[in-house]
C-alpha positions as CSV (number, residue, x, y, z in Angstrom):
1,M,95.6,148.4,153.3
2,T,98.4,150.4,155.0
3,T,99.4,153.6,153.2
4,P,102.9,153.1,151.6
5,F,105.8,154.9,153.2
6,P,106.6,157.9,150.9
7,F,109.8,157.5,148.8
8,T,110.8,161.1,149.5
9,A,110.6,160.5,153.2
10,V,113.4,157.9,153.2
11,V,116.3,159.5,155.1
12,G,119.8,159.2,153.7
13,Q,120.7,156.2,151.4
14,D,121.5,158.6,148.5
15,D,123.0,155.8,146.3
16,L,120.0,153.6,146.9
17,R,117.6,156.3,146.0
18,L,119.5,157.2,142.9
19,A,119.8,153.6,141.7
20,L,116.0,153.1,142.1
21,L,115.2,156.4,140.4
22,L,117.4,155.5,137.4
23,N,115.5,152.3,136.9
24,A,112.3,154.2,137.1
25,V,113.6,156.5,134.4
26,S,115.0,153.7,132.2
27,P,113.8,150.1,133.1
28,S,116.3,148.8,130.6
29,V,119.1,149.5,133.1
30,G,118.2,146.1,134.5
31,G,117.2,146.4,138.2
32,V,119.0,146.9,141.5
33,L,120.6,144.7,144.1
34,V,120.7,146.3,147.5
35,R,123.3,144.9,149.9
36,G,123.4,146.0,153.5
37,E,123.1,145.3,157.1
38,K,119.8,144.6,158.8
39,G,117.6,147.6,159.7
40,T,118.8,150.0,157.0
41,A,115.4,150.7,155.3
42,K,116.3,148.6,152.2
43,S,112.8,147.1,151.9
44,T,111.1,150.4,152.8
45,A,112.8,152.3,150.0
46,V,112.1,149.5,147.4
47,R,108.4,149.2,148.3
48,A,108.0,153.0,148.2
49,L,109.3,153.1,144.6
50,T,106.1,152.0,143.0
51,S,104.4,155.3,143.8
52,L,106.8,157.0,141.5
53,L,106.3,154.7,138.5
54,P,103.9,155.9,135.7
55,K,100.7,154.0,135.2
56,V,100.6,151.0,132.8
57,A,98.2,150.6,129.9
58,V,96.8,147.0,129.8
59,V,94.3,145.0,127.8
60,P,91.1,144.7,129.8
61,G,90.7,141.3,131.3
62,C,94.1,140.1,130.3
63,R,95.8,138.3,133.3
64,F,99.2,138.8,131.7
65,S,99.2,142.6,131.4
66,C,99.4,142.8,127.6
67,D,100.1,146.3,126.1
68,P,97.0,147.2,124.0
69,A,99.3,149.0,121.5
70,S,101.4,145.8,120.9
71,P,99.8,142.7,122.6
72,D,101.8,139.5,122.9
73,P,100.7,137.3,120.0
74,G,101.3,134.2,122.2
75,C,99.4,135.4,125.2
76,P,97.4,132.5,126.8
77,D,94.4,134.9,127.2
78,G,94.7,136.1,123.6
79,P,94.6,136.7,120.8
80,H,94.1,140.4,121.4
81,E,93.3,143.0,118.8
82,G,96.3,145.2,118.3
83,G,95.9,149.0,118.6
84,G,92.7,148.6,120.5
85,G,91.6,150.5,123.6
86,G,92.9,149.7,127.0
87,T,92.7,150.6,130.6
88,S,95.5,152.0,132.8
89,R,96.5,150.8,136.3
90,P,99.4,151.6,138.7
91,A,102.6,149.6,138.1
92,R,102.8,146.6,140.3
93,M,105.5,145.5,142.6
94,V,105.2,141.7,143.1
95,E,107.1,140.1,146.0
96,L,108.7,136.7,145.5
97,P,108.9,134.9,148.9
98,V,112.2,133.0,149.4
99,G,110.3,129.8,150.2
100,A,108.0,130.0,147.1
101,S,107.4,126.9,145.1
102,E,108.2,126.6,141.4
103,D,104.4,126.6,140.5
104,R,103.9,129.8,142.6
105,L,106.6,131.5,140.5
106,V,105.9,130.4,137.0
107,G,102.2,129.3,137.3
108,A,100.6,125.9,137.3
109,L,98.5,123.8,135.0
110,D,95.4,122.0,136.3
111,I,96.8,118.5,135.6
112,E,93.5,116.8,136.4
113,R,91.5,118.8,133.8
114,A,94.3,118.5,131.3
115,L,94.2,114.7,131.5
116,A,90.4,114.3,131.8
117,E,89.2,117.1,129.6
118,G,92.2,117.8,127.4
119,V,92.1,121.6,128.1
120,K,94.9,123.9,129.1
121,A,93.6,125.3,132.4
122,F,96.5,127.6,133.4
123,E,96.8,129.6,136.6
124,P,99.4,132.4,136.2
125,G,102.2,132.8,138.7
126,L,104.2,135.7,140.0
127,L,106.2,136.1,136.8
128,A,103.0,136.9,135.0
129,A,101.9,139.3,137.7
130,A,105.2,141.1,137.5
131,H,105.2,141.6,133.7
132,R,105.8,145.3,132.9
133,G,106.3,146.0,136.7
134,I,108.7,145.2,139.5
135,L,109.7,141.7,140.8
136,Y,111.0,142.2,144.3
137,V,112.9,139.5,146.2
138,D,113.8,140.2,149.8
139,E,116.7,138.1,151.1
140,V,117.5,137.2,147.4
141,N,120.7,135.5,148.5
142,L,118.6,132.8,150.2
143,L,116.6,132.0,147.2
144,H,116.6,128.3,146.2
145,D,118.6,127.3,143.2
146,H,115.7,126.0,141.2
147,L,113.9,129.4,141.5
148,V,117.2,131.2,140.6
149,D,117.3,129.1,137.4
150,L,113.8,130.1,136.5
151,L,114.5,133.8,137.1
152,L,117.6,133.6,135.0
153,D,115.7,132.0,132.1
154,A,112.9,134.6,132.3
155,A,115.3,137.5,132.6
156,A,117.3,136.4,129.6
157,M,114.3,135.6,127.3
158,G,111.7,138.0,128.5
159,A,109.2,135.1,128.7
160,S,108.2,132.3,131.0
161,Y,107.6,128.7,129.9
162,V,105.6,126.2,131.8
163,E,105.6,122.6,130.7
164,R,103.9,119.7,132.3
165,E,103.8,116.2,130.6
166,G,103.6,117.5,127.1
167,V,101.3,120.5,127.8
168,S,103.1,123.8,127.2
169,V,102.2,127.4,128.0
170,R,104.3,130.5,127.2
171,H,103.7,134.1,128.2
172,A,105.7,137.3,128.2
173,A,107.6,138.1,131.5
174,R,109.6,141.4,131.3
175,F,110.1,142.9,134.7
176,L,112.4,145.1,136.7
177,L,114.3,142.8,139.1
178,V,115.0,144.3,142.6
179,G,116.6,142.3,145.3
180,T,117.8,143.1,148.9
181,M,120.2,141.0,150.9
182,N,122.3,141.0,154.1
183,P,125.8,139.8,153.1
184,E,126.2,138.2,156.5
185,E,123.7,135.5,155.5
186,G,125.6,134.5,152.4
187,E,126.5,135.6,149.0
188,L,124.5,135.5,145.8
189,R,125.0,133.0,142.9
190,P,127.2,134.7,140.3
191,Q,124.9,134.1,137.4
192,L,122.0,135.9,139.2
193,L,124.3,138.6,140.5
194,D,125.3,139.6,137.0
195,R,121.6,139.9,136.0
196,F,121.2,142.9,138.3
197,G,122.0,146.1,136.4
198,L,123.2,148.1,139.5
199,T,124.2,147.4,143.0
200,V,124.4,149.6,146.1
201,E,125.8,149.1,149.5
202,V,123.8,150.6,152.4
203,A,124.7,151.1,156.0
204,A,123.1,152.9,158.9
205,S,124.2,156.5,159.4
206,R,126.6,157.1,162.3
207,E,125.5,160.8,162.5
208,P,123.3,161.3,165.5
209,D,121.2,164.0,163.9
210,Q,120.3,161.8,160.9
211,R,119.5,158.8,163.1
212,V,117.2,161.1,165.2
213,E,115.4,162.2,162.0
214,V,115.0,158.5,160.9
215,V,113.3,157.6,164.2
216,R,111.2,160.8,164.2
217,R,109.8,160.1,160.7
218,R,109.2,156.4,161.4
219,L,107.3,157.2,164.6
220,A,105.2,159.8,162.8
221,Y,104.3,157.4,160.1
222,D,103.3,154.7,162.6
223,D,101.1,157.1,164.4
224,D,99.2,158.4,161.3
225,P,100.2,156.8,158.0
226,A,97.7,158.7,155.9
227,G,98.6,162.1,157.5
228,F,102.3,161.4,157.1
229,A,101.9,160.5,153.4
230,A,99.8,163.7,152.9
231,R,102.6,165.8,154.3
232,W,105.0,164.4,151.7
233,A,102.5,164.4,148.9
234,D,103.8,167.5,147.2
235,E,107.5,166.4,147.2
236,E,106.4,162.9,146.0
237,A,104.5,164.5,143.1
238,A,107.5,166.6,142.2
239,V,109.7,163.6,142.0
240,R,107.1,161.7,140.0
241,Q,106.9,164.5,137.6
242,R,110.7,164.6,137.3
243,V,110.7,160.9,136.5
244,V,108.1,161.4,133.8
245,A,110.1,164.3,132.3
246,A,113.3,162.2,132.4
247,R,111.6,159.4,130.6
248,E,110.4,161.7,127.9
249,L,113.9,163.2,127.5
250,L,115.7,159.9,127.5
251,P,115.4,159.2,123.7
252,S,117.0,162.5,123.0
253,V,120.1,161.9,125.2
254,R,123.2,161.6,123.1
255,L,125.9,159.1,124.1
256,G,129.0,160.3,122.2
257,D,132.1,158.3,121.2
258,A,134.2,159.9,123.9
259,A,131.8,158.6,126.6
260,L,131.6,155.2,124.9
261,R,135.4,154.9,124.9
262,Q,135.5,155.8,128.6
263,I,132.9,153.1,129.3
264,A,134.8,150.5,127.3
265,A,138.1,151.5,128.8
266,T,136.7,151.4,132.4
267,C,135.3,147.9,131.9
268,A,138.5,146.7,130.4
269,A,140.6,148.2,133.1
270,F,138.6,146.5,135.9
271,E,138.6,143.2,134.0
272,V,134.9,142.6,134.2
273,D,133.6,139.5,132.5
274,G,131.5,139.7,129.3
275,M,129.9,142.7,127.7
276,R,126.9,143.1,129.9
277,A,128.7,145.6,132.1
278,D,129.5,147.9,129.1
279,I,125.8,147.9,128.0
280,V,124.5,148.5,131.6
281,M,127.0,151.4,132.1
282,A,125.9,153.0,128.8
283,R,122.2,152.8,129.7
284,T,122.9,154.0,133.3
285,A,125.0,157.0,132.1
286,T,122.2,157.9,129.6
287,A,119.6,157.7,132.4
288,L,121.8,159.9,134.6
289,A,121.9,162.6,132.0
290,A,118.2,162.4,131.5
291,W,117.6,162.6,135.2
292,A,119.8,165.7,135.3
293,G,117.8,167.2,132.5
294,R,120.7,167.1,130.0
295,T,120.9,165.7,126.4
296,D,124.6,164.9,126.5
297,V,126.4,162.2,128.6
298,L,129.3,163.7,130.5
299,A,132.3,162.1,132.2
300,E,130.6,162.6,135.6
301,D,127.7,160.4,134.4
302,V,130.2,157.7,133.3
303,R,131.9,157.8,136.6
304,Q,128.7,157.5,138.6
305,A,127.5,154.7,136.3
306,A,130.7,152.8,136.9
307,L,130.3,153.1,140.7
308,L,126.8,151.6,140.4
309,A,127.3,149.0,137.7
310,L,130.7,147.5,138.2
311,P,131.4,146.6,141.9
312,H,129.4,143.4,141.9
313,R,130.8,142.3,138.6
314,R,134.4,142.3,139.8
315,R,134.0,139.5,142.3
316,R,135.8,136.3,141.4
317,N,134.9,134.3,144.5
318,P,132.9,134.9,147.7
319,F,136.0,136.0,149.6
320,D,136.5,139.1,147.4
321,A,135.1,142.3,148.8
322,P,132.9,144.2,146.4
323,G,134.0,147.7,145.4
324,L,136.0,149.8,143.1
325,D,139.4,151.6,143.4
326,E,138.2,155.1,142.8
327,D,141.7,156.4,142.1
328,K,142.1,153.9,139.3
329,L,138.7,154.8,138.0
330,D,139.5,158.5,137.9
331,Q,142.9,157.7,136.2
332,T,141.2,155.6,133.5
333,L,138.5,158.3,132.8
334,E,141.1,161.0,132.6
335,E,143.2,159.0,130.2
336,F,140.4,158.4,127.8
337,A,138.8,161.8,128.1
338,G,138.5,163.7,124.8
339,D,136.1,165.0,122.2
340,D,133.8,162.9,120.2
341,D,136.1,162.8,117.1
342,P,137.8,159.4,117.0
343,D,141.6,159.5,117.1
344,P,142.8,159.2,113.5
345,D,145.8,157.1,114.6
346,G,143.5,154.7,116.4
347,D,145.5,154.7,119.6
348,G,142.4,154.7,121.8
349,G,143.1,158.1,123.4
350,G,146.4,157.4,125.1
351,P,149.2,154.9,125.4
352,G,148.5,151.6,127.2
353,G,144.9,151.3,126.0
354,G,143.4,151.9,129.5
355,G,144.6,149.2,131.9
356,G,148.0,148.5,130.3
357,Q,149.8,150.7,132.8
358,P,151.7,148.7,135.4
359,E,150.4,148.8,138.9
360,P,152.4,150.9,141.4
361,D,155.0,149.0,143.3
362,E,153.5,148.3,146.7
363,G,156.7,146.8,148.1
364,P,157.4,143.3,149.2
365,A,154.3,141.3,150.4
366,D,154.4,139.6,153.7
367,D,152.6,136.4,152.8
368,G,153.6,134.5,155.9
369,A,154.1,131.2,154.1
370,G,156.5,132.4,151.4
371,A,159.4,133.0,153.7
372,A,161.4,130.4,155.5
373,P,159.2,129.0,158.3
374,P,160.2,130.3,161.7
375,E,160.3,128.0,164.7
376,A,157.1,127.3,166.6
377,G,157.9,129.8,169.3
378,E,159.0,132.6,166.9
379,G,157.2,135.9,166.9
380,G,157.0,136.3,170.6
381,P,153.9,136.0,172.8
382,A,150.8,137.9,171.7
383,P,147.9,139.0,173.8
384,G,145.4,136.3,174.7
385,G,147.5,133.6,176.3
386,A,151.0,132.2,176.9
387,G,152.7,130.9,173.7
388,E,150.0,132.4,171.4
389,Q,151.3,133.1,167.9
390,S,150.1,135.9,165.7
391,P,147.8,134.8,162.8
392,V,149.3,133.7,159.5
393,R,147.9,134.0,156.1
394,A,146.2,131.1,154.4
395,A,147.9,129.4,151.5
396,E,146.3,129.7,148.0
397,P,142.9,127.8,147.9
398,F,142.5,124.8,145.6
399,R,139.8,122.6,144.2
400,T,138.9,119.9,146.8
401,K,137.4,116.4,146.6
402,V,133.7,116.2,147.0
403,L,132.9,115.3,150.7
404,S,129.3,114.2,151.2
405,V,126.9,112.8,153.8
406,P,126.0,109.1,153.3
407,G,122.4,108.1,152.7
408,I,119.5,110.1,151.4
409,G,118.3,113.2,153.1
410,E,115.4,115.6,152.8
411,G,117.1,118.9,153.4
412,A,117.1,122.2,151.6
413,A,118.1,122.1,147.9
414,G,121.8,122.3,147.3
415,R,124.6,120.5,145.6
416,R,126.4,118.2,148.0
417,S,124.6,115.1,149.3
418,R,121.8,112.9,147.8
419,A,118.3,113.9,148.9
420,R,114.6,113.5,148.0
421,T,113.8,116.9,146.5
422,E,111.2,118.6,144.3
423,H,113.7,118.7,141.5
424,G,116.1,116.0,140.0
425,R,115.7,112.6,138.4
426,T,112.4,110.7,138.9
427,T,112.8,107.7,141.1
428,G,109.2,106.6,141.8
429,A,105.7,107.7,142.6
430,R,103.4,108.3,145.6
431,R,100.0,109.7,146.4
432,P,100.1,113.5,146.7
433,E,99.9,114.8,150.2
434,G,98.7,118.2,149.1
435,A,98.5,120.0,145.8
436,L,99.9,117.9,142.9
437,T,103.0,119.6,141.5
438,K,104.9,116.9,139.7
439,L,102.7,114.3,137.9
440,H,104.0,110.8,137.4
441,L,102.0,110.1,134.2
442,A,102.7,106.3,134.0
443,A,101.8,105.7,137.6
444,T,98.6,107.7,137.2
445,V,97.5,105.7,134.2
446,R,98.3,102.5,136.0
447,A,96.1,103.6,139.0
448,A,93.2,104.6,136.8
449,A,93.2,101.8,134.3
450,P,91.6,99.0,136.4
451,H,88.5,101.2,137.1
452,Q,87.6,102.2,133.6
453,R,84.7,99.8,133.2
454,A,83.2,100.5,136.6
455,R,83.4,104.2,135.8
456,G,81.4,103.7,132.6
457,R,84.1,104.6,130.1
458,S,82.6,104.7,126.6
459,G,85.0,106.8,124.5
460,R,88.7,106.9,124.0
461,G,89.5,109.3,126.8
462,L,90.7,108.0,130.2
463,V,88.4,108.6,133.1
464,V,90.6,110.0,135.8
465,R,89.6,110.7,139.4
466,R,91.5,112.6,142.0
467,D,92.5,109.4,143.8
468,D,94.3,108.1,140.7
469,L,96.8,111.0,140.5
470,R,100.3,110.1,141.5
471,Q,103.1,112.5,142.6
472,A,106.5,111.9,141.1
473,T,109.2,111.3,143.8
474,R,112.6,112.8,142.7
475,E,116.1,112.5,143.9
476,G,118.5,115.5,143.7
477,R,121.1,117.1,145.9
478,E,120.8,118.9,149.2
479,G,122.9,121.5,151.0
480,N,124.4,120.4,154.4
481,L,125.7,122.1,157.5
482,V,129.5,121.8,157.2
483,L,130.9,122.4,160.7
484,F,134.6,122.9,160.8
485,V,136.4,121.9,164.0
486,V,139.9,123.4,163.7
487,D,142.8,122.6,165.9
488,A,144.6,125.9,166.7
489,S,147.0,124.6,169.3
490,G,150.7,124.9,169.6
491,S,151.3,121.6,167.7
492,M,149.8,123.3,164.6
493,A,151.6,126.6,165.1
494,A,154.5,126.2,162.7
495,R,153.8,129.0,160.2
496,Q,154.2,127.0,157.0
497,R,152.1,124.2,158.4
498,M,149.3,126.5,159.7
499,S,149.3,128.4,156.4
500,A,148.7,125.1,154.5
501,V,145.9,124.1,157.0
502,K,144.2,127.5,156.6
503,G,144.5,127.1,152.8
504,A,142.8,123.7,153.0
505,V,139.9,125.0,155.2
506,L,139.6,128.0,152.9
507,S,139.3,125.6,149.9
508,L,136.6,123.6,151.7
509,L,134.8,126.9,152.5
510,L,134.8,127.8,148.8
511,D,133.5,124.3,148.0
512,A,130.7,124.8,150.6
513,Y,129.8,128.1,148.9
514,Q,129.5,126.5,145.5
515,R,127.4,123.7,147.0
516,R,124.9,125.9,148.9
517,D,125.9,124.7,152.3
518,K,125.6,126.4,155.7
519,V,129.0,126.6,157.5
520,G,130.1,126.9,161.1
521,L,133.5,127.2,162.8
522,V,134.7,125.8,166.1
523,T,138.3,126.2,167.2
524,F,140.1,124.7,170.2
525,R,143.4,125.6,171.8
526,G,144.9,126.2,175.3
527,S,142.3,125.0,177.7
528,A,139.0,125.4,175.9
529,A,137.1,125.5,172.7
530,E,135.0,128.4,171.3
531,V,132.4,128.8,168.5
532,A,134.3,131.2,166.3
533,L,131.3,131.4,163.9
534,P,127.8,130.0,164.5
535,P,126.2,128.2,161.6
536,T,125.5,130.6,158.8
537,S,125.3,130.9,155.0
538,S,128.0,133.5,154.9
539,V,131.2,131.6,154.0
540,D,133.1,134.9,153.6
541,A,132.4,135.6,157.3
542,A,133.9,132.1,158.1
543,A,136.9,133.0,155.9
544,A,137.5,136.2,157.8
545,R,137.3,134.5,161.2
546,L,139.7,131.8,159.9
547,E,142.2,134.4,158.6
548,S,142.4,136.1,162.0
549,L,142.7,132.8,163.9
550,P,145.8,132.8,166.3
551,T,147.5,129.6,167.4
552,G,149.3,128.3,170.5
553,G,148.9,126.5,173.7
554,R,147.8,122.9,174.5
555,T,145.4,120.7,172.5
556,P,142.0,120.3,174.2
557,L,140.6,118.0,171.5
558,A,137.8,116.7,173.7
559,A,136.6,120.2,174.4
560,G,136.5,121.0,170.6
561,L,134.5,117.9,169.9
562,L,132.0,118.5,172.7
563,K,131.6,122.1,171.6
564,A,130.9,121.0,168.1
565,H,128.4,118.4,169.4
566,D,126.5,121.2,171.3
567,V,126.4,123.4,168.1
568,L,124.9,120.5,166.2
569,R,122.3,119.8,168.9
570,V,121.1,123.4,168.8
571,E,121.1,123.6,165.1
572,R,119.2,120.4,164.8
573,L,116.3,122.0,166.7
574,R,116.4,125.0,164.4
575,D,116.7,123.1,161.1
576,P,116.0,119.4,161.7
577,A,116.0,118.5,158.0
578,R,119.5,119.7,157.3
579,R,122.1,117.0,157.8
580,A,125.5,117.8,159.1
581,L,129.0,117.1,157.9
582,V,131.7,117.6,160.6
583,V,135.2,118.3,159.2
584,V,137.8,118.0,162.0
585,V,141.1,119.6,161.0
586,T,143.9,118.3,163.4
587,D,147.0,116.2,163.7
588,G,145.1,114.1,166.2
589,R,147.0,115.0,169.3
590,A,145.1,115.5,172.6
591,T,147.0,117.2,175.5
592,G,144.6,119.4,177.3
593,G,142.8,118.5,180.5
594,P,142.9,115.3,182.6
595,E,143.1,112.0,180.6
596,P,142.9,114.0,177.3
597,V,143.2,110.9,175.0
598,A,140.4,109.0,176.8
599,L,138.1,112.1,176.9
600,A,138.6,112.8,173.2
601,A,137.8,109.2,172.4
602,R,134.5,109.3,174.4
603,A,133.6,112.6,172.8
604,A,134.2,111.2,169.4
605,R,132.0,108.2,170.0
606,L,129.1,110.6,170.6
607,F,129.2,111.5,166.9
608,A,129.4,107.8,165.9
609,A,126.5,106.8,168.1
610,E,124.3,109.5,166.5
611,G,125.4,108.7,163.0
612,I,126.8,112.2,162.3
613,A,128.9,112.1,159.2
614,S,132.5,113.2,159.8
615,V,135.8,113.6,158.0
616,V,139.2,114.1,159.7
617,V,141.7,116.2,157.7
618,D,145.1,114.8,158.9
619,C,147.5,117.6,159.3
620,E,150.4,115.5,160.7
621,S,153.6,116.2,158.9
622,G,157.2,115.0,159.0
623,P,159.0,111.7,158.4
624,V,157.6,110.1,161.6
625,R,153.8,109.8,161.7
626,L,151.8,108.6,164.7
627,G,148.5,108.0,162.9
628,L,146.5,109.7,165.6
629,A,144.1,111.4,163.2
630,G,143.3,108.1,161.6
631,Q,142.5,106.7,165.1
632,L,140.2,109.7,165.8
633,A,138.4,109.1,162.5
634,G,137.8,105.5,163.6
635,E,136.2,106.7,166.9
636,L,134.1,109.2,165.0
637,G,132.9,106.6,162.6
638,G,134.2,108.7,159.7
639,T,137.1,108.8,157.3
640,A,140.5,110.4,157.4
641,V,142.2,112.3,154.5
642,T,145.6,114.0,154.4
643,L,146.0,117.5,153.1
644,D,147.4,116.1,149.9
645,E,144.5,113.7,149.4
646,L,142.0,116.5,149.9
647,R,143.0,118.0,146.6
648,A,140.7,116.9,143.7
649,D,143.6,116.3,141.4
650,S,145.7,114.4,144.0
651,I,147.2,111.2,142.6
652,A,147.3,109.8,146.1
653,G,143.6,110.5,146.6
654,L,142.7,108.8,143.3
655,V,144.7,105.7,144.2
656,K,143.0,105.6,147.6
657,D,139.6,105.9,146.0
658,V,140.4,103.0,143.7
659,Q,141.6,100.9,146.5
660,R,138.5,101.7,148.6
661,R,136.2,100.7,145.7
662,A,138.1,97.5,145.1
663,A,137.8,96.5,148.8
């Protein structure tokens, strides 16, 4: 086994180190989410944390790490005698792979023995192994929804429940949740995001000396892991001793009324949801005081706790950048600073109650679409091509109609199109191809029943063989690749119109985020098309590219469609199970290149021939409509919707749906 990289040898990343150490001092803080670009030692720092954690006392032979001082009365390996002797072992860090199955996470029952022998033969999963330790999820933002649901349940209840066809097992599962992620690959589901006590942003240092030191230490470790660890052993032991001392001091730390008022005022001022933020801030501030060797929580502890506990709780949608306004934080803390004696007048320490003060006037906002729309050529040429217009802001996003891929797929779990999945409603049964995970009881009984006499059945029990077992087939929802093909030509360049178009695409991006899709962005204008964003799970990256999209020039519709077709071909090789939904946002005009209309029609028929699902968002406006977008949808073999019909609450869209069903 390779020697772990010493925690004290990790260069830089002060916030990350502090957040991990605070959780080592007080596990009730609730874990850490580490956000950062690739190659920033996120995983290295997390894996090195275990060497600083105190040893854990466990009941000998218990697979669920019961505490001998107070064993779990419902432990599947129990009952254990309370207050008995135990053994100690190092705290575990259990890694949850992104592609793990449900049974790997929560454990599995031996269904064959349960049916044939009537015994609960339970094999513990990762949640049992992580009890009283660390559960680490690398690339936690890519975790499948069904695993996220199980983590949420276990984190909320401190226990894991496994139920299979009437057989139920429960065991304790209290763990420190640590996750790392690269925001470029997509954001985290809000419910799981809130379960992390603290969050930190990490980035590679831009200081040459520090980067040199990182490389030097990494090379030294690779050459001689044991020798490198020995060189840092004294510092590692000192930090470990400080963690133990802080843990012992923690119960004596006093969180006064003044600090509590600052915590409550800060959470109110930043409009965080619920009360979990207040509780996490209080625990973090207390841990900070203990780490500093103090028995009183100071304003500086509250400030640091806010910087660690609040940024990820302020996001309202995936397009909001995490972070705090530190000037506003300092103003709130100063306003509610004071001694621990409550204000007899009950005014909360100052007028306005922390957050009631009006925001400073920032002057008039240039929202692009709010003013009278300029002419198509207004604004003057910008770099990048003749007639190019500067980018305009997107209109406010709205809730869109559900767009889905016809048929039944077998892609990654999501929330858009119908698919055969491991989770969902049961639709049938089949022979298991590998390990049995979802038993179809009725089908299993039907398969075994005809053979009972031949198998010598004499009692009431059913004689079941391996060949009788049937796997339940289930239908749920999958995530798709939603590829946006956006017309950025001069015919779309009127500011008010382009603002509405960007708002519609932004709305579809938000819908894609909620439905766990991958997204891509192809734009076309002038004489060519380009891949503005290759397929990714990061919808906020797509939103940023969309926001900076300039317009102008001719309309090479065929080039845009062919570029999109190339993107789909490459992506099909990478992820053949994920089906695509192409969303073409255009007014249907084709003016770029020789025979532009015929070329566009031939390009569109490629999609129809391959059965690629498509939707054309018709952006044509004005009293006279040519219906070109509808013709394009016909060539694609898809459907066309107007910007108004795209809205979920659109009356026109509802009427059209009713008419389509009637036909």
